[in-house]
Each structure stands twice: as C-alpha cells, then as structure tokens.
N, C-alpha and C positions, 0 to 999 in steps of 0.2 A: 112940493119936488118932485120930480115926476116920478111914478110905481112903476114896475114890472108889471103889475097887472093893470085893468080899464079902468077908467075912474068911477068910481060907485059900484066897486063891483065888491060883493061880501069876503070878508079874508077867509081863504079855504079851509077844512079840516086837514088833518095830519095826511098824506102821504105817500107810499112807496112803490120805488119803483121794483121791475122785477130784469135785475140783469141778465144777460146775456152772451152768446158770444161774439153776437155781431155786433152787439151795441157796445161791448168790451173794445171793439177794434175799430170802429168805426166813430166819431163824436157826432151826434148830428145837433146842428140847432135849430132854432124855433124861434120866428119870427112872424110879427103880422105889420099888415099896410093897409089903411083906412080907404076912402074912396078917394082919398087926395093925395096919395101915395105918397104918405106918411107912416113913419113907422107907430104902429100904437102898440107892441107885444114886443116882449126882448124877453129870450130865455137864457137859462144861466149856460146850454153849449153854444148861442149865440155872442153869450161874451166872452168866450174858451176860442171861437172859430175866429171875432171879427176884430177882437182884445178890446170893443168898449163897452164902461158899464152901462145902464140900463138910462139912469139921467143924460147919459151923454146921447143921446141918439132916441127918445122917446120923446116924438112930438115933429121930429126932425121930417126931413125929405128923404124918403129912402135910399135915394142917387147920391150919397154920400157915401154906401155902401161899396160903389163904384168906380174903377177909374176915370175922369170929365170925360176921356175921349171915346169910352167903350157907346158902343151905341147897337143899335139891331132890330133891322130893316127900317132903318134914318131915325129910329125913334129911343129916347132914353131906351136904360137897360131894365129900370124902375120902372118906368110904365109899360114897357111892354109885358113884365112878368106878370104885373095886375091885369091886364089889359087878357092876357091870354088865359092864366087863371080862370077870369069870371066867363070869359067868350067858352072857354074848351071843360069849364069843369075840374080838368087837373092835366099840367103839364108839365112835360121834364125837360130840362136842357143843361149844358153844360157852359156858363158864362166867367170870364175873369171876372174875378170879387177884388177890392181893396181891403186890407187891412188898416189899422187906427196908426201902426209903423210905418206907413207909406208902402208898403210889398202889397205885390198884386201877386196874386195866387189862381189857380184854377178851381172852379169850384161847382160842385151839381147842384141845382135845386131842384123839386120839385114842390108846385104850387096850387091851392087850390082856393075855391071862397069857402066859409062860413060864416052863418048867418045867425048872430046871435035870438034872446028871447025878444026881445023890443024890434027886433023885425033889421035893426043897424047890418051891414055887412061887410067883413073884412076879408085880404086875400090872407089865406097862411100860405107860409113858406118854408119849406124842412130844408136846410143846406149841410153840406157836407163838401172836406174837401175829397179834387177831383183824383187825387194819384192814391188816398185812401180808398178812395172809391174803389178806385181800378184795382189795387191791391186783394180786396174781397170777393171781385168779379172773377179777377186770376186765379186766388183758391176754388171760389166755389165749382165755376168752369172747372178746374183741373178734376175736384173731389165727382164732382156729376161722373163727367169722361170716365174717371176712375173707376167709378161702380157699377159703368153702365158700359167699357169696354175691357177691361183687365182681365186676362185670361185667370189672375190668380185669384182664388178663396178669398172674399174678405169679408169679416164679420164681427158687429161689436155685441158683447154679452152684457147684462148687469152684473152687479155683486152676486147674484145666485145663478150666473151662470146661464141665466134665459136667454133668449135668442132680441135683441132689439132691432137690429139690422144688417143686413148682409144682403151681397151680392148674387147677379143670376147664375154665377162661375160655381158658386159657393150651394145655390141651390140644385145646380144640374150634377155637380159631383156627388151629392147626398140622394139624389133623384126624389126632390120633395123639394113642392111648388115654396117659394117664398116665405108668402102670408101662411102656409102651413109650420113654417118654422118658427113667427112672431109669438113668444111668451112660452115656449117649452123649452125645457133645460135640453144640455147637450148631451146627455147621460140617454137621453130620449131620440134621440140622432144619430148619434155615433155610438155603436155596441163594440167595447172592446172587452179584450179578453187575458186583460193585465192584471184581473184583482183589484180595479178601480185605480190606479198609477197616474193614470191621463188626466182622470178631474181630478185627483190631489195637487200634481202641475199645476192648470191654469186656475185651479182656488185658491192658491199661493202666489197666484201672480194679483190677484185681484185683491188679497187681505194682506199682502206683504211690500206689492208694488217690486215683485221678483221677475223682471222680463225672460223671457223664455225665448231661445235664437235657436232654428233649423231641427226642432225636436222632431224624431220619426216615431211613426206611431202605425198601428196597425188595427185596421179597425172592416165592419161592415154595417151597413146603411139600411134604415124599411123598406128605401126605394131603390136600393141594389142588395136583399138580400143573399143571394148566389154571387155576389163578387167581393172578396176580397182584397180590401184596397193599400196602399202605403201611404201615407202624406207627409208631409217636412211641414210643419207649423211651428210656427213664431207667436208669443205673444207680449203683450206688453200692456201696461196699466192704465188706464183714460181718468184724468184728474177732476173730474167733477166739475168745470167750471161755473161759477155761480150755484144757481141751487142744485142742479142739475145732475142725480145721482153719479155717482165713481162707478166704474165696471173694467171691463179688459177689452180692449182690440184684436184681433187676430189674424194672421194671412197664413193661407192653410194652402197648398201645391199639392197635386196628385202626382205620386212619383213611384206608380205602382210596377209601370215595365220596367223603368229603373232600379227599382229596389224589391224585380221580384223574387230574387234571391232569400229577400228578408220573410215575403211571404209565405215562399216555401220552406222558410227556413221554422218559421211560425209554427206552422203548421204539421212539420216533421216533430218539431219540439212538443209539442200538444199531443203528437199521436206516440211519441216516447214514451212521454210523462202519463199517457194513459194505458200502455203497456206495463210500464214498470210499477203503475198501482193496480195494475189486473194482476202480475205476477205477486204480489206481495199479497191480494186479497182472495186469490182462485187457488184452491184445493188447499185452505187451511186444516182442514180434516176428509177423511176418509169416508165421508156420510154422502152419498147421491145427491139427495134432494137442500144441502149445506151449499155443495159445490155447486151447484147450478143457480140456488140464491145470490153466490158472492158471485158468480156473471154477471148476474141482471144488476144486482144490486154497481159491478163495475162501468156498465156501458151508460147505465141511466143517471145523470141527464148528460153527463159528459159527452158520451158519443151520440146518443138519440133521445128522441123523448118515449119510446116504448121499447119493451123485450120482455121474449118469449124462450122458456128453454123446454123442450120437449124431449121424450124417449120414444123411441120405438119400440110400440107394443109386436114382437113378435109371435105368429100365430103358432108354430111348429117347431122343432130342430129340422135341421139348423138353421141357423141365426144369417141367413141368406139374405140381403133386400135382391127383389126383382121388378126390372121397372113396369111390366104386363098387371102386376096383381095391386089391387088397393091398398094403402098403407094406413096404418092405426097408430097413434100415437098418444103417448100419455101428459099431458101439459105438467110438470112437474115445480115449476118456478116465473113469475111474472113481477112485472112493473112496468108503471110509467108514470110521468111529471104532467102530461095529461089529464084535464079534468073529462067528466062525463060525458059521452059515452063511452071512451077510449076506456075506463079503468072497467068498464062493462064489459069490454071486447076482452082486454087480456087475463081478466079475472075470473070472468063469467063461464069458462068452460074446462072442463080436465082431458077428456079423452076425442080426439081431432081425429075423422077421417078426411084421408085425401085422397081422389081416384085417380086411377091411371093417367097419364100424359100431365098433371100438375105442376105447377114450379116446385115442388118439393120432392118429385121423382125427378126432377131434370138434375138439381141440386147433386141430390143422393147419388145418380148416377155417373154423372162427372168430378164427385169427388170436389165441385170449386164453388166458391160462394157466388149468388149472383144477386144482381140488383135489379129490381121490378118495382115501375110505378104503378101505385092501387089506380086503375082504373076496369071499367066493365071486362074487360078479354082476361085478366087476373084475377078477379074474383069469380067469374064464369066459369074457369077452367081447373083453381082450386079450391074451393069455397063454397060447400055443397047445402049447408043449411041457408035457406035464404031469411032467416032474423038474424043471423054473422053477416050475410051481406050488408045486409040494410048497415050494421051497426061499424063494418069496418068504412062503408061509403062517408058515416057522418063522422065518425073516430077523429077527422079533422090528418089522419095519418094520409099523406100524398105519396110517400118511398119509404119502399121495404128492402131490407138486405137481407136474403137466408141464405144462413151459412151452415155447414154440414160438420154435424158430431163425429169425428171418426179417428180411430186411435189402432194403430197396431193391424188394422184392416178389416176393422169390425165396426160398423156403423153405430154408433149411439144412438144417435137423432136430429136433432136441429137446434139453430137457436135462431131465431129473427130478429131484427131490430128494425124501429121506424120511425122516422121524422115529419114532421107536419110541416108546413109551407114555411114557416117561419125561418126553415130551418134552407141552408140549399141542400139538393137533390143525390143523395149517395154518388161518388164519382171513383176514379179509379184508384186512388188511396184510398178513401174510405173501405172499398172490397178487401184491398191486402190488409187491410188494419182489423178487420171485422173475420180475415179468414185467420189471421195470429191468434184476436184472442178463443175464437172458436179451435183453434187445435190446441192450445193451452188447456182449453176446459175438456174437451175428449181426452186428452190425457190423464186429469185426474180423473175425471168420471172414470175411464178404464181402471183406473190404478183402486179407485171404490168400488168397484163392480167384482173386479177380482180379488182384493181383500178380503170384502163381506162375502165372495163366495169361496174362499176358503177357509175363511173364517166360520162359513156355519156347516163347511166339510168336517171343519176340526171340532167342530161344537157337538155335531151330532155324533160324532166316532168317541168323542170323550164321555158324552151322555149313556150312551150304547153297552160302554164298557165299564162306569159305574153301576153300583148296585141301588136298585130300584126299590127293596128293602133289605133290613140288614136282621142278621139272624139275631134273636133272642130267645132265651133260655127262662125257667122259675127261678133262677137264683141272680141273673144281671137283668135287670133294663136299658136300654139304651135310647141315648136321643143325638140324632145327627143336622148336620146344616153342611151343603155345599153352593158355594156365593161363586157363579163366577168375574171374572176380572171385568173393571169396565171398558166401554166399549173401547178404547184408547188405547187398550193393549191385546195382545192374541191371547189367544187360549192356552191355558197354560198345561202342566201335565200333573196335578195334584190328583190322589187317588185315598180311596183307602176303605176296607171293607170289616167285616166280622164274622168269624168262620166258627161250623161246630170242628170240634173235633174226637176224633175216636176216644172214651170213654170218659162222656162227659163234658169232656174243656171245651174252653173257648178259646180263640185267636183273635186279636183285635191287632189290625194293622192298619198305617197310616206313612203315606211316602209323596214325594216329591219329585219329580224329572226336570231337571232342570231346561230350559227354552220355553220357546210359544210353537204353535200352531198345529200344524197336523204331523209333524215329527216325535212332538212332546208329547201327543197324545197316543200314536202309537205305540209310541217306549212305554206309555202310563202303561196300556193296556197289555202288552207285552209281561211285564213285571206284576201287578196284579194277577194276569192268567198264572204264572208261575209261579208265584206265593199262595194260590190256594190250591194246585198240585202240590207242592210240596208240605204245604199247612198238612194234608189229609197223610202224609208219611207219620206225621206226630212226633217230627224231627224236635231238635232241640234250639230256642231261639235265636242260638247265635250257628246254629246249622244250617237254617233257614237263610239267616242272612250270609253264610258263606257261601252256596249254592248258588243265592241271586247275584252275588257278588262275581263269579264266574257266566252269569247268564248275561250282567250284564256289558262285563268286558267280548265276550262272543258276540254280542248282538250290537258293539258299537255304542253304546249308550257311556259315553262320554261322564258321566254326574248325573247321582241320582240320591235318594236319601229314604230309610226306610225306619222305622220304628214296629217293631213287632214285639206282641207282649201273649204272652200265653198264659190263660188260668185256669186254676182248679178248685170249683166251686166246692169238694168235697172236701179240700184241704185247707183252702183259702191261699194257697199259695199263687203268685202272681210272679212269674221269670220275664226275664225284659233283656231283650238285647236292641243295639240305638247304631243304625252306619248313619253317621255322620248328620240324623235329622232333631229339633228343638227337641228338649226332654218334656217326656210326660211329666203330669203332676197330679197328686194323689189329695184330693179333700178325706179327713178323716169325719167319721161322725161328729165331732166337738168342736166340728168348725176350725181345726188348725188344718195350714195348707202345705205338703211339701215338694221342692222340685227335686225331683229322681234325672237326676245329672251323673251317676255313677260311674254306666259306661257308656259315654260317649265315643261311638268309634270311628272310620274315616267313612265317608260315602260311597256308593256301592260304583262299577265300573274304574275305584282307583287300584285297588289288586296289594296281593305282598301283604297285608297285615290281617291279623285271626280277629276277630268279634269276642267281644265279653259276655257274659249272662250277668247279671245283680237279678236277685230275688227282693218279694217285697209280703207280706200279710195282710191282707186284705180280708178288711171286718165287716159286718151288717152296717148298711149306713155308709161307707166309702167309696168315694165317686171318682174316678180315672177320667182323667183330661187328653185326649191328643188330641194333635191340629197341626198343620201348617202355617208357614211364617209369613204368610199371607195375611193372617191373624193377628200378630203381634211387632212385624217389621213393618216401616213405611217410610216414607221421602224425611218425614218429619220426627221419627219415633227409630232411634235402635232396635235389636232384638234383646239385646238385656233389661231395655225400658219396658218395652212390649211385655217379656215374660213375668217383669213384675207388678205390672198391671194386672194380667192373666191373674197371679197367686192372688191377689188382691179380690179381684171379685170373686173368683171360688169361695174367700172365703168368707163371703156375704151370706143373707140369710140362702137358704137349701132352695128351700118350696122343691116345687117339682123339676122334672129333668129337662122338660120341654121350655120351663118359664126360664129354667137355669139358663139357657142358650140363646134362647132370643136376649134375655138381658147380657150376657157376655158380650155377643156382637153388636149389641146397641152402645153399650159404655167404649167395646174398643174399636169398633166401624163406624163413626157416626154418620160417615158419609158412605157413595156407593165404593167397593173395595179396587183398589190400584191393580191387584191380582188374584190372582184363583185362591179364597179361602177355604180349608175343611176344620170344624170342630164336633169331635164325637163324646159323648162325656155317656162313660157306663156305672153304673150304682149297682153295687152290690144288696141285694135284697134281703132274703131269710137266712137262716143257719143252713150250713150244708146238710143233703142227707147223711144218713148212717151207712157204715160200712167201709172196709178196708177201701183205698184210693185205687184207681186201676194202675194197671201197668202200664 
C-alpha cells in the first residue's frame, strides 16, 4: 500500500510541532511531486485541504488536484508548478484547485525544489486556501498599519508588566525610544504619585483577566520629567495563544490638554496635603531647633530633594536687616534624600557668610520667596567659599528656592529648598507653597524665640529672688533643693527661705504663687521680700500671714499659698501658721512621722478669714519637712497620695540631711518635674542652751 513517506525511508522518531497564531488560523498543506509530476509526498494538511487520503494520490499524476480545464501559459497547472519551482528555486502563485468532492477553490501555492541524500530531486509544495490567506494578510496589514500610523499609544506587556511591544506613538508620549522600553517594567517608565494604585490596577488585569476601560491617570516619564501628563488608559488580558506567555494589551491616549484641570487638581491636592502635613508637624514644641527640624522633615522628600534652615546671627542691636551689610547665619537644621556630595553640602557647615548683593539679601529685602537656577552666576554672587562652590555644583541640585523666615516684622532667617534634575524646576505654584511653609515655620520659630526669651527673663528673675544660701545655726541644720519645671511648662512662683529672728529664733517659710512666667516670679519676689521684713519684727506666725494677705490683696495677687514656722531652740517650741499650703511633716528621732495639718487656712489674697497658729515641740533629732505641691502632686497622683508617699519616705533610714533630700526627690520624682518643686529639710541638732527664753 502506498505510504505517506518515500519508499525505503526510515521510520522517523517522534516529532512535536510548535503551534503559533498564524498556523492555527491558516491550514498549510505539504505535498511533493517527482520528476514525472507525480505525487510522491502527501502530508496531513494536504489530506485536509484536498480531501484525498495518501493512498489515493501517492504515485498518481498531480494534475488530478486541479480542474481538467485549468491551464497556465498553455501547459497543465501541475507541470507549470514543477517547472517554475525547479527553474526559479521558489515560486508563489494563486491557482484554482480541485477538491475530492468536485468543488473548485482558490488556492495559494509556494513551490521549491528539494534534493535528497541520494541525489533525487522533488518539488515541494505548500498550499493554503486563498480566502484564509487573504484574511490573515488583511489582519496583518491592518495590525502593521495600526502600529505604524495609529496616533493612540499601543502596548503589549508580559505578566510581569514588562514591555514586549509598543508603537511609536506611545514612545513619543513617553519621550523614550521604543527599544529602550523593551524589557523594562511599567513603573520604570510611568511615574505616578498614587501610591501604586495604577500598577495594582494593571496587575489585576494580568492576573484576574479583568479589563479596564478609559481609566484616567496622572503621571510623569523620564523622557518628559518636567511635564505632568494625564492619560486615558484601557487594558485587556492577552490569552497567550499556543505556548506564548499571557500578558496585557493596552491603549493609551494623551488627554493632558483636555484634562488639564485634573493635572492641576492633582498638583493642588498634593500641595494641600503637604501643607496639611506640615501644619501638623511644624511647631509641636517651643524649641527653635526642633521646629526647624520639623520644617526640613516636612519638605524632604515630598517637596524637594534637600533643605536647610538658617537663622540670622545679628552682630548688634537692634536686630534689623540691612541690605548693604554682609549677613551671617547659623544653620540649625538640614536634610537631603540625595547621596554625597549633597549630604556634605547641607550638613557640613554651621556658620554661613553671605556677601551684600547675594540672592539671600534679595529675598530678605523683598520678603518674598525666590527661585534660582544653580549656575555660575548664582554661586559667584552668593557662595563665598570655593570648596562650597564645588560641592554645590557637584551636588546634583539644579534648582533652589529661597524663602524668608519673617514673622511679626522680625527677620528670623531663611529656608532653602533644592531639587535635582530628576524633578521639574521650581515654578510659580511651588514658590507660593514654599512661602506658605516658610510663613508657618517663621511664626512657630518666633513663638519659640519669644517664649524662650520670656522664660529666660522669668528664670533670671526667679533665681535672683530665691536665696543662694540658707541661714543655719548651731541648733538647726538645713538641706534644701529647688527643681525648675520641665521645658514644657513656664517658670512657676515657688519660693522658700530660712531667716534669723531676734532672740536666736529661726523662721522657716515656703510658698507658691499660682501661675507661671514673669508675673508669677515677680509676685513671688514681692511676697518673699515682704515676709523677710515682717519676720524681723518678730511677729507671731499668724500675724505674719495676716500682713501677707493684705499685701497680696493690695498687689493684685489673686492666689498664693504660704507656710510659716517660727522655731525657738531654747524651748524647742515650733509655732506653725498655714495659708492654704500643703502641710509640713515632722519626723521624730524614733522614725515616726506626723503630718501637721491642724491649722490649714485659706490662701493669701482671698481675705476675710483669720489665720490660726499651732504649736509643736521639737526634740533633738527631729526633722521638719517643708515642700511645694510640685513634689507630691502630678497628673497621675493626687495631693493626698503624694503626701502619704512623702510620709513613708521620711519614715525610712534617716541618714544625712543631704542624702535624705536626694533620696526623697528620686523616689517621688523619678523623671524631670512637670512643675517647680521645693523641698526643705530642717533637723534639730543638740540641746538648747541654758537661760530663760527670749521675749
């Protein structure tokens, strides 16, 4: 029986075809003709195309595959195919062909000679239906024209969203050549500011087969870094015919002009978001350096690639800017997202000198931000150190924006923002944004400056009014501590003193003026001085408080507390009067501790209520404890709990007075105190001298 292979040919090993899109859509028949124009090869495709089994045609004239009347240049079609194939080496032609069922169809042939190892020659023919060839040619021509002339961006991506194919229109949109796209991922070409939402959308198309139609996206590309674009994008999954990899097909239309409002709205939202973050981050404390650091952190990298904040170092008073004089600044904060030498540029200098006529002078003179290019003209007029000139030129920064830090008419300094070539240069909206940032920061810096100035004045006043050393005697030893409140709170009105009285007596006093700042410190000083003058008159404790109450009312001091104790070492008697102050404690030599709260009176400045006096006998080794509420009262601990904790602390091992004071402070205030704190310990020493008590 005739075979589909040539007689004497060995049985071939197993072979696998590699299907592709073209072969799947166009059936190709393979056939061979010998020197006598007889069929000597007949492939499976030929059986499908012509309808004959191999046994029916092998060895028979090939003319049976064509209509009887079909002629080509006066010769039979089969003979003409064989002749032209041998003569030309390759011939392509469209001819009518005859199906086994008698139907005639248009068929495309490609014929060429093939010579075997034994020298025999056959003409191999490849045949396909003409209508199928026309369809594929039309599709291919359409696709070629589409990719070559379509003004819409077309792209093919693999499953990893890497570029496989794209047209010139998309390459022009990106400003990147076609060949530079291939193999790169989308996020390397299309830079968005949506937190990755665009990439997640395209990846969902590849993984889930969910198409996207006409989605709007704002982006920039490496080829056009200074141009924000808006594109309408559509993506659809690619099926992966045969064994080709699946992926994503896409269409992109540049709608920037049409959607300019979207671009502007996106930029405006970004600016507002930056301002919102800056408002929340700048000025969280009243520390100048911290506020400057917060401004830099708010700007880098969201707004710029590098930033510094500098305060003017005034040579003398008044602190007024003069454009004709050199300007010295102190750099208090800096930051950059760029590698060296940019890091050396912003962080390597603390004191900066600017000559008259510099860009810094222009900014401070006009009070408006200024955008400048980093070029020779700028560095020559503004940077005085040659090594800094080279650092600036090599830093990668190409555009600077200088904003004045001016608040309440006072020049604080400058804030500078820098961008590299990877970002667009500073434009009008950026200048306005920098002005807003600088204005907020300047106000916070000025608040911090004024606060620190007032705080320094209050501290100086308070320390000048507090005693530098307390009076001690042969019968009483005193240890004392004053701890100012944390930097969060203002200076308080706590005060204390130990005074010698006529007749060898001693007065111990501690007080607290409600409020903070200079007014509290001034009121504290007035009460302390008045108390000292009244004590010298040897008045009874309740009489001293009565006079202080009148003084407080006359001075407009609304609320103040005071504890006054007069001790007579000859008799061991201590007389106590209290105007609303936390009660004193006494530790006996045997370790027992008593809270002396028998005579709690109203605070000074209230008026209309008498003060009472209580008496207590102090013996050798007894210790009095006087303090202010900052020691025992905190946000997490009320006054009663704190006093009880102090009582337990006093009941412990006495030790020396200095050791006891430090131990009590460490136990009751493990961290910096939130409020001013005073602690005074007075221990009775040896027996009182002989003789009658003084009058």
